[in-house]
N, CA, C and O of each residue as an XYZ file, in Angstrom:
240
protein
N     -66.515      5.069    -28.399
C     -67.558      5.772    -29.121
C     -67.074      7.191    -29.408
O     -66.420      7.816    -28.573
N     -67.401      7.691    -30.597
C     -66.961      9.034    -30.956
C     -68.154      9.986    -31.021
O     -69.294      9.576    -31.240
N     -67.858     11.247    -30.826
C     -68.860     12.313    -30.844
C     -69.470     12.411    -32.250
O     -68.732     12.453    -33.234
N     -70.809     12.449    -32.359
C     -71.437     12.547    -33.682
C     -71.228     13.897    -34.373
O     -71.462     14.019    -35.575
N     -70.794     14.901    -33.628
C     -70.592     16.229    -34.214
C     -69.157     16.402    -34.724
O     -68.952     16.792    -35.874
N     -68.158     16.112    -33.870
C     -66.768     16.377    -34.260
C     -65.880     15.138    -34.318
O     -64.718     15.239    -34.710
N     -66.392     13.993    -33.945
C     -65.688     12.710    -33.986
C     -64.619     12.533    -32.914
O     -63.871     11.557    -32.962
N     -64.523     13.450    -31.943
C     -63.608     13.249    -30.813
C     -64.169     12.175    -29.897
O     -65.318     11.760    -30.044
N     -63.355     11.728    -28.953
C     -63.798     10.731    -27.971
C     -64.880     11.334    -27.076
O     -64.773     12.497    -26.687
N     -65.910     10.573    -26.744
C     -67.002     11.097    -25.926
C     -66.581     11.268    -24.475
O     -65.660     10.609    -23.991
N     -67.275     12.164    -23.798
C     -67.075     12.418    -22.375
C     -68.335     11.919    -21.676
O     -69.443     12.216    -22.124
N     -68.187     11.171    -20.595
C     -69.325     10.579    -19.888
C     -70.327     11.645    -19.439
O     -71.524     11.370    -19.364
N     -69.855     12.853    -19.142
C     -70.762     13.925    -18.698
C     -71.686     14.403    -19.808
O     -72.786     14.882    -19.533
N     -71.254     14.280    -21.054
C     -72.021     14.814    -22.186
C     -72.413     13.734    -23.197
O     -72.818     14.045    -24.317
N     -72.294     12.486    -22.802
C     -72.518     11.368    -23.699
C     -73.820     11.521    -24.457
O     -74.835     11.814    -23.825
N     -73.861     11.347    -25.747
C     -72.855     10.771    -26.637
C     -71.893     11.797    -27.227
O     -71.188     11.491    -28.189
N     -71.849     13.002    -26.675
C     -70.993     14.064    -27.204
C     -69.689     14.152    -26.415
O     -69.533     13.519    -25.371
N     -68.766     14.943    -26.931
C     -67.465     15.100    -26.269
C     -67.450     16.318    -25.351
O     -66.614     16.411    -24.452
N     -68.371     17.249    -25.576
C     -68.360     18.493    -24.806
C     -69.740     19.138    -24.814
O     -70.631     18.736    -25.562
N     -69.891     20.138    -23.972
C     -71.141     20.902    -23.928
C     -71.357     21.620    -25.257
O     -72.490     21.756    -25.718
N     -70.274     22.076    -25.866
C     -70.348     22.789    -27.143
C     -70.985     21.905    -28.215
O     -71.888     22.349    -28.924
N     -70.527     20.672    -28.339
C     -71.079     19.770    -29.349
C     -72.528     19.406    -29.029
O     -73.345     19.269    -29.939
N     -72.851     19.249    -27.760
C     -74.232     18.979    -27.358
C     -75.122     20.157    -27.753
O     -76.237     19.956    -28.234
N     -74.637     21.381    -27.553
C     -75.401     22.572    -27.920
C     -75.557     22.704    -29.433
O     -76.607     23.136    -29.910
N     -74.535     22.341    -30.182
C     -74.619     22.375    -31.647
C     -75.699     21.410    -32.119
O     -76.493     21.736    -33.001
N     -75.720     20.218    -31.523
C     -76.728     19.230    -31.882
C     -78.133     19.731    -31.535
O     -79.061     19.581    -32.329
N     -78.285     20.319    -30.360
C     -79.584     20.857    -29.947
C     -80.046     21.946    -30.911
O     -81.221     22.001    -31.273
N     -79.126     22.807    -31.323
C     -79.473     23.875    -32.267
C     -79.947     23.296    -33.601
O     -80.857     23.840    -34.227
N     -79.336     22.201    -34.032
C     -79.781     21.558    -35.276
C     -81.200     21.030    -35.132
O     -82.008     21.165    -36.051
N     -81.513     20.425    -33.978
C     -82.866     19.934    -33.746
C     -83.866     21.084    -33.726
O     -84.908     21.018    -34.378
N     -83.548     22.132    -32.980
C     -84.475     23.253    -32.841
C     -84.639     24.037    -34.140
O     -85.704     24.595    -34.402
N     -83.593     24.076    -34.943
C     -83.636     24.816    -36.195
C     -84.194     24.021    -37.366
O     -84.313     24.550    -38.471
N     -84.538     22.756    -37.139
C     -85.077     21.934    -38.218
C     -84.023     21.303    -39.094
O     -84.330     20.804    -40.176
N     -82.783     21.318    -38.640
C     -81.695     20.735    -39.429
C     -81.781     19.232    -39.591
O     -81.174     18.670    -40.503
N     -82.519     18.579    -38.726
C     -82.663     17.135    -38.811
C     -84.008     16.725    -39.407
O     -84.382     15.555    -39.329
N     -84.729     17.652    -39.989
C     -86.030     17.343    -40.575
C     -85.857     16.455    -41.805
O     -84.896     16.593    -42.562
N     -86.794     15.557    -41.980
C     -86.777     14.670    -43.140
C     -87.658     15.298    -44.212
O     -88.850     15.505    -43.984
N     -87.090     15.604    -45.381
C     -87.890     16.220    -46.432
C     -88.944     15.238    -46.958
O     -88.719     14.028    -46.998
N     -90.063     15.769    -47.349
C     -91.151     14.935    -47.850
C     -91.402     15.242    -49.314
O     -91.371     16.396    -49.742
N     -91.651     14.192    -50.065
C     -92.028     14.346    -51.469
C     -93.506     14.072    -51.665
O     -93.984     13.975    -52.795
N     -94.224     13.949    -50.569
C     -95.651     13.656    -50.606
C     -96.412     14.893    -51.067
O     -96.322     15.935    -50.418
N     -97.155     14.813    -52.161
C     -97.888     15.981    -52.664
C     -98.884     16.540    -51.649
O     -99.116     17.749    -51.617
N     -99.476     15.679    -50.820
C    -100.426     16.169    -49.821
C     -99.748     17.096    -48.830
O    -100.333     18.098    -48.418
N     -98.512     16.773    -48.440
C     -97.781     17.640    -47.523
C     -97.550     19.014    -48.147
O     -97.678     20.032    -47.466
N     -97.217     19.051    -49.413
C     -96.968     20.321    -50.096
C     -98.244     21.148    -50.179
O     -98.221     22.364    -49.985
N     -99.358     20.481    -50.467
C    -100.631     21.204    -50.548
C    -101.024     21.777    -49.195
O    -101.481     22.918    -49.116
N    -100.853     20.998    -48.126
C    -101.175     21.481    -46.789
C    -100.308     22.677    -46.413
O    -100.791     23.638    -45.813
N     -99.034     22.616    -46.766
C     -98.122     23.718    -46.465
C     -98.538     24.981    -47.208
O     -98.540     26.069    -46.632
N     -98.886     24.845    -48.470
C     -99.317     26.010    -49.251
C    -100.580     26.625    -48.661
O    -100.679     27.847    -48.553
N    -101.541     25.795    -48.280
C    -102.763     26.302    -47.666
C    -102.459     27.031    -46.362
O    -103.015     28.095    -46.089
N    -101.583     26.453    -45.571
C    -101.226     27.072    -44.291
C    -100.542     28.412    -44.511
O    -100.822     29.375    -43.797
N     -99.649     28.484    -45.491
C     -98.963     29.744    -45.779
C     -99.935     30.796    -46.294
O     -99.837     31.965    -45.923
N    -100.863     30.393    -47.139
C    -101.844     31.347    -47.669
C    -102.727     31.907    -46.562
O    -103.106     33.078    -46.605
N    -103.052     31.095    -45.584
C    -103.898     31.546    -44.480
C    -103.170     32.479    -43.524
O    -103.814     33.233    -42.795
N    -101.845     32.443    -43.512
C    -101.073     33.235    -42.551
C    -100.402     34.460    -43.170
O     -99.761     35.241    -42.467
N    -100.550     34.625    -44.480
C     -99.937     35.779    -45.152
C    -100.818     37.005    -44.885
O    -102.018     36.979    -45.157
N    -100.218     38.082    -44.350
C    -101.009     39.290    -44.118
C    -101.487     39.877    -45.446
O    -100.725     40.001    -46.405
N    -102.738     40.222    -45.470
C    -103.331     40.777    -46.685
C    -103.338     42.309    -46.596
O    -103.560     42.864    -45.520
N    -103.094     42.999    -47.729
C    -103.126     44.462    -47.721
C    -104.533     44.964    -47.432
O    -105.512     44.294    -47.761
N    -104.635     46.113    -46.833
C    -105.941     46.688    -46.460
C    -106.624     47.298    -47.624
O    -107.728     47.824    -47.486
């Protein structure tokens, strides 16, 4: 089995990765939204716009 990040051979300590570095890179992608699935659903876009409008600071 090869590491999904760099394709090197996996290490049993970090399986399915080859090293702590590759495991951390993968974790950063998850936390940063790099693995998010984009949506083309119009309802999702409308909800996002409403949420952004509610959180935008308004001038005094």
